Backbone as JSON, one array per atom type, in Angstrom:
{
  "sequence": "MAKFFEGQVAIVPVKVGASVFKIAGKADGKHSATNVSTMVDAIKTNKLTMSGWSIWADGFEKPLAAGADVTPAMFTKLVKEADMIELVLVRGKFPQPKLKITKGSGSRPAAAAAPKVEY",
  "N": [[5.76, -2.02, -12.35], [3.16, 0.11, -11.33], [-0.35, 0.79, -11.79], [-3.33, 2.83, -11.65], [-5.89, 1.25, -9.76], [-8.62, -0.23, -11.23], [-11.95, -0.39, -10.6], [-13.93, -1.77, -7.89], [-13.1, -2.11, -4.4], [-12.76, -3.86, -1.27], [-12.3, -3.85, 2.27], [-11.16, -6.52, 3.87], [-11.01, -9.4, 6.12], [-7.9, -11.2, 6.35], [-8.12, -13.93, 6.58], [-10.87, -16.01, 7.61], [-12.06, -14.94, 10.68], [-9.71, -13.66, 11.35], [-7.63, -11.01, 12.7], [-6.3, -9.33, 11.15], [-6.32, -7.33, 8.26], [-6.95, -7.04, 4.7], [-6.76, -5.5, 1.43], [-9.05, -6.15, -1.01], [-10.13, -6.93, -4.3], [-13.47, -6.45, -5.14], [-16.63, -6.77, -6.56], [-18.83, -5.61, -5.31], [-17.66, -3.86, -3.56], [-16.95, -1.16, -1.21], [-15.14, 0.84, -1.76], [-13.0, 2.71, -4.02], [-10.58, 3.78, -6.52], [-11.24, 6.4, -6.84], [-12.22, 7.32, -4.44], [-10.32, 7.23, -2.3], [-9.78, 8.46, 0.14], [-11.94, 7.83, 1.81], [-11.46, 5.16, 2.29], [-9.03, 5.25, 3.67], [-9.87, 6.69, 5.92], [-11.69, 4.82, 7.0], [-9.97, 2.71, 7.72], [-8.37, 4.0, 9.64], [-10.31, 4.92, 11.54], [-11.51, 2.54, 12.44], [-9.34, 1.36, 13.52], [-7.71, -0.66, 12.26], [-5.53, -3.42, 11.77], [-3.44, -3.81, 9.14], [-2.6, -6.0, 6.44], [0.71, -6.31, 5.39], [1.05, -6.8, 2.74], [-0.86, -5.38, 1.47], [-0.28, -2.75, 1.66], [1.77, -0.22, 0.4], [4.51, 1.47, 1.09], [6.17, 4.17, -0.01], [9.14, 5.92, -0.52], [9.77, 6.52, 2.09], [12.01, 6.88, 4.88], [12.52, 4.65, 6.51], [11.77, 1.68, 5.3], [8.85, -0.49, 5.06], [8.92, -3.79, 6.35], [8.95, -6.57, 4.2], [5.79, -7.81, 3.69], [5.16, -7.58, 6.4], [2.84, -7.0, 9.02], [0.87, -4.0, 9.27], [0.45, -1.9, 11.8], [-2.22, -0.06, 13.48], [-1.12, 2.35, 14.54], [1.27, 2.62, 13.06], [0.18, 2.87, 10.51], [-1.27, 5.28, 10.73], [0.85, 7.05, 11.18], [2.26, 6.82, 8.73], [0.32, 7.85, 6.97], [0.06, 10.49, 7.92], [2.55, 11.54, 7.23], [2.53, 11.34, 4.51], [2.59, 12.44, 1.09], [1.07, 11.75, -1.02], [-1.62, 9.52, -1.63], [-2.68, 6.59, -3.08], [-4.79, 4.22, -4.79], [-3.62, 1.43, -6.17], [-2.88, -0.98, -8.78], [-0.82, -3.63, -8.47], [1.23, -5.34, -10.48], [2.49, -8.58, -11.0], [3.8, -11.6, -9.69], [1.61, -12.2, -8.11], [-0.94, -10.46, -8.87], [-2.46, -7.61, -7.43], [-4.59, -5.29, -5.62], [-3.26, -2.39, -4.03], [-2.68, -0.07, -1.4], [-1.02, 2.68, -2.07], [1.24, 4.6, -0.47], [2.83, 7.53, -0.61], [5.75, 9.39, 0.02], [7.17, 12.48, -0.54], [8.88, 12.4, -3.62], [8.83, 9.73, -3.86], [10.58, 6.56, -4.01], [13.92, 6.66, -5.08], [15.59, 5.7, -8.06], [18.23, 3.35, -7.86], [21.62, 4.38, -8.0], [23.5, 3.93, -10.93], [25.9, 1.38, -11.16], [29.4, 1.87, -11.3], [31.05, 1.27, -14.36], [32.93, -1.71, -14.91], [36.34, -1.59, -15.38], [38.83, -2.95, -17.16], [42.28, -3.56, -17.64]],
  "CA": [[5.14, -0.71, -12.38], [1.77, 0.07, -10.89], [-1.28, 1.74, -12.38], [-4.5, 2.93, -10.79], [-6.77, 0.08, -9.74], [-9.94, 0.06, -11.81], [-12.96, -1.25, -9.99], [-14.24, -1.6, -6.48], [-12.37, -2.94, -3.44], [-13.29, -3.93, 0.09], [-11.33, -4.17, 3.31], [-11.66, -7.81, 4.36], [-10.02, -10.15, 6.9], [-7.0, -12.04, 5.58], [-8.83, -15.22, 6.6], [-12.02, -15.97, 8.51], [-11.73, -14.79, 12.1], [-8.42, -13.0, 11.55], [-7.69, -9.62, 13.12], [-5.5, -8.6, 10.17], [-7.16, -7.1, 7.1], [-6.3, -6.77, 3.42], [-7.58, -4.86, 0.41], [-9.36, -7.15, -2.03], [-11.05, -6.52, -5.35], [-14.83, -7.0, -4.98], [-17.59, -6.02, -7.38], [-19.72, -4.84, -4.45], [-16.84, -3.16, -2.56], [-17.34, 0.21, -0.88], [-14.08, 1.79, -2.07], [-12.39, 2.68, -5.36], [-9.47, 4.73, -6.68], [-11.75, 7.77, -6.81], [-12.55, 7.73, -3.06], [-9.31, 6.64, -1.42], [-9.84, 9.06, 1.47], [-12.9, 7.11, 2.65], [-10.81, 3.91, 2.7], [-8.05, 5.63, 4.69], [-10.65, 7.02, 7.12], [-12.24, 3.57, 7.55], [-8.87, 1.98, 8.36], [-7.98, 4.73, 10.85], [-11.42, 4.96, 12.49], [-11.71, 1.21, 13.01], [-8.04, 0.91, 14.05], [-7.45, -1.96, 11.66], [-4.18, -3.85, 11.44], [-3.48, -4.17, 7.73], [-1.57, -6.88, 5.91], [1.77, -5.58, 4.71], [0.95, -7.03, 1.3], [-1.86, -4.45, 0.94], [0.22, -1.39, 1.85], [3.05, 0.05, -0.24], [5.06, 2.73, 1.59], [7.2, 4.55, -0.98], [9.84, 7.17, -0.25], [9.99, 6.71, 3.52], [13.38, 6.54, 5.26], [12.55, 3.27, 7.0], [10.73, 0.96, 4.57], [8.17, -1.57, 5.76], [9.44, -5.12, 6.07], [8.09, -7.25, 3.22], [4.7, -8.61, 4.23], [4.92, -7.37, 7.83], [1.57, -6.32, 9.3], [0.95, -2.57, 9.53], [-0.41, -1.61, 12.95], [-2.94, 1.21, 13.35], [-0.21, 3.46, 14.82], [2.16, 2.73, 11.91], [-0.62, 3.36, 9.39], [-1.55, 6.69, 10.98], [2.11, 7.78, 10.98], [2.51, 6.86, 7.29], [-0.66, 8.75, 6.35], [0.4, 11.87, 8.31], [3.76, 11.97, 6.52], [2.37, 11.12, 3.07], [2.27, 13.52, 0.16], [0.08, 11.22, -1.95], [-2.13, 8.18, -1.33], [-3.38, 6.11, -4.27], [-5.13, 2.8, -4.88], [-2.98, 0.98, -7.39], [-2.81, -2.41, -9.08], [0.56, -4.05, -8.6], [1.31, -6.56, -11.3], [3.62, -9.42, -10.63], [3.42, -13.0, -9.53], [0.25, -12.19, -7.55], [-1.51, -9.12, -9.07], [-3.37, -7.26, -6.34], [-4.69, -3.86, -5.31], [-2.52, -1.95, -2.86], [-2.77, 1.33, -1.04], [0.34, 3.21, -2.21], [1.42, 5.8, 0.34], [4.09, 8.08, -1.1], [6.32, 10.56, 0.67], [8.05, 13.15, -1.5], [8.74, 11.88, -4.98], [8.93, 8.27, -3.83], [11.95, 6.04, -3.98], [14.74, 7.04, -6.21], [16.29, 4.54, -8.6], [19.6, 3.22, -7.38], [22.6, 4.9, -8.94], [24.12, 2.87, -11.73], [27.24, 1.04, -10.7], [30.44, 2.27, -12.24], [31.41, 0.13, -15.2], [34.22, -2.32, -14.6], [37.35, -1.3, -16.38], [39.98, -3.87, -17.05], [43.39, -3.2, -18.54]],
  "C": [[3.67, -0.84, -12.02], [0.94, 1.09, -11.67], [-2.48, 1.81, -11.45], [-5.34, 1.67, -10.89], [-8.13, 0.5, -10.27], [-10.94, -0.91, -11.22], [-13.1, -0.97, -8.51], [-13.38, -2.53, -5.62], [-13.08, -2.89, -2.09], [-12.13, -4.23, 1.03], [-11.87, -5.42, 4.0], [-10.59, -8.49, 5.21], [-9.16, -11.02, 5.98], [-7.56, -13.46, 5.48], [-9.94, -15.11, 7.64], [-11.55, -15.91, 9.96], [-10.43, -14.07, 12.38], [-8.61, -11.55, 11.99], [-6.82, -8.73, 12.22], [-6.33, -8.52, 8.89], [-6.33, -6.83, 5.85], [-7.28, -6.04, 2.51], [-7.79, -5.88, -0.7], [-10.33, -6.58, -3.05], [-12.39, -7.21, -5.16], [-15.78, -6.13, -5.78], [-18.5, -5.15, -6.53], [-18.95, -4.1, -3.33], [-17.25, -1.72, -2.38], [-16.34, 1.25, -1.38], [-13.57, 1.63, -3.5], [-11.26, 3.71, -5.4], [-9.95, 6.18, -6.61], [-12.12, 8.24, -5.4], [-11.61, 7.09, -2.04], [-9.4, 7.2, -0.01], [-10.84, 8.35, 2.37], [-12.31, 5.78, 3.13], [-9.81, 4.19, 3.81], [-8.78, 5.94, 6.0], [-11.21, 5.77, 7.79], [-11.17, 2.78, 8.29], [-8.48, 2.65, 9.67], [-9.06, 4.68, 11.92], [-11.61, 3.62, 13.21], [-10.44, 0.6, 13.59], [-7.68, -0.49, 13.57], [-5.96, -2.2, 11.49], [-4.24, -4.38, 10.02], [-2.33, -5.11, 7.37], [-0.54, -6.02, 5.18], [1.72, -5.75, 3.2], [-0.09, -6.11, 0.66], [-1.42, -2.99, 1.04], [1.6, -1.27, 1.19], [3.5, 1.43, 0.23], [6.26, 3.08, 0.73], [7.81, 5.89, -0.61], [10.09, 7.45, 1.22], [11.4, 6.24, 3.87], [13.49, 5.09, 5.72], [11.43, 2.5, 6.29], [10.07, -0.12, 5.44], [8.83, -2.89, 5.4], [8.45, -5.84, 5.15], [7.06, -8.12, 3.91], [4.39, -8.42, 5.7], [3.62, -6.6, 8.03], [1.82, -4.86, 9.67], [-0.06, -2.26, 10.64], [-1.15, -0.29, 12.72], [-2.03, 2.43, 13.57], [0.74, 3.7, 13.64], [1.41, 3.34, 10.73], [-0.89, 4.86, 9.53], [-0.3, 7.54, 10.74], [2.42, 7.9, 9.48], [1.6, 7.88, 6.61], [-0.34, 10.21, 6.67], [1.58, 12.4, 7.51], [3.61, 11.92, 5.0], [2.07, 12.39, 2.3], [1.19, 13.07, -0.83], [-0.33, 9.81, -1.52], [-2.99, 7.75, -2.51], [-3.74, 4.64, -4.1], [-4.6, 2.32, -6.21], [-3.08, -0.53, -7.55], [-1.35, -2.74, -9.28], [0.57, -5.37, -9.36], [2.55, -7.31, -10.89], [3.13, -10.84, -10.53], [1.99, -13.11, -9.01], [-0.33, -10.79, -7.71], [-2.55, -8.83, -7.99], [-3.46, -5.75, -6.17], [-3.89, -3.56, -4.04], [-2.78, -0.47, -2.63], [-1.34, 1.85, -1.07], [0.4, 4.54, -1.49], [2.8, 6.34, 0.02], [4.49, 9.33, -0.34], [7.3, 11.19, -0.32], [7.8, 12.62, -2.9], [8.85, 10.36, -5.02], [10.38, 7.84, -3.83], [12.68, 6.45, -5.24], [15.45, 5.8, -6.75], [17.74, 4.52, -8.1], [20.56, 3.75, -8.44], [23.26, 3.73, -9.67], [25.54, 2.63, -11.22], [28.24, 1.48, -11.77], [30.85, 1.07, -13.08], [32.79, -0.41, -14.8], [35.18, -2.02, -15.74], [38.5, -2.24, -16.14], [41.03, -3.47, -18.06], [44.2, -4.41, -18.84]]
}
């Protein structure tokens, strides 16, 4: 489960000299959960390719492949179709801030499998 990311973040290269960017927590970062629109505008204006590990597309018919880079065109399409965009902290093996882009009410939980009945 994710919650809003508390603190500042910056858009930084995945590694020195890389053309792919990620969202990283930084005390002197320009962006936060309260000004997500400026982060979205910065990504779109600069036509940045984002690491798939920094973008969470929820509720879209065709989900992003795990970790696949998000091109500027893909990012723009996601943003246009989104109903909500949030900066969240995803906890797990590698806790990290992510830009959660949600369409509709997001993904629906899978229907419970019918119980096995044996006679």
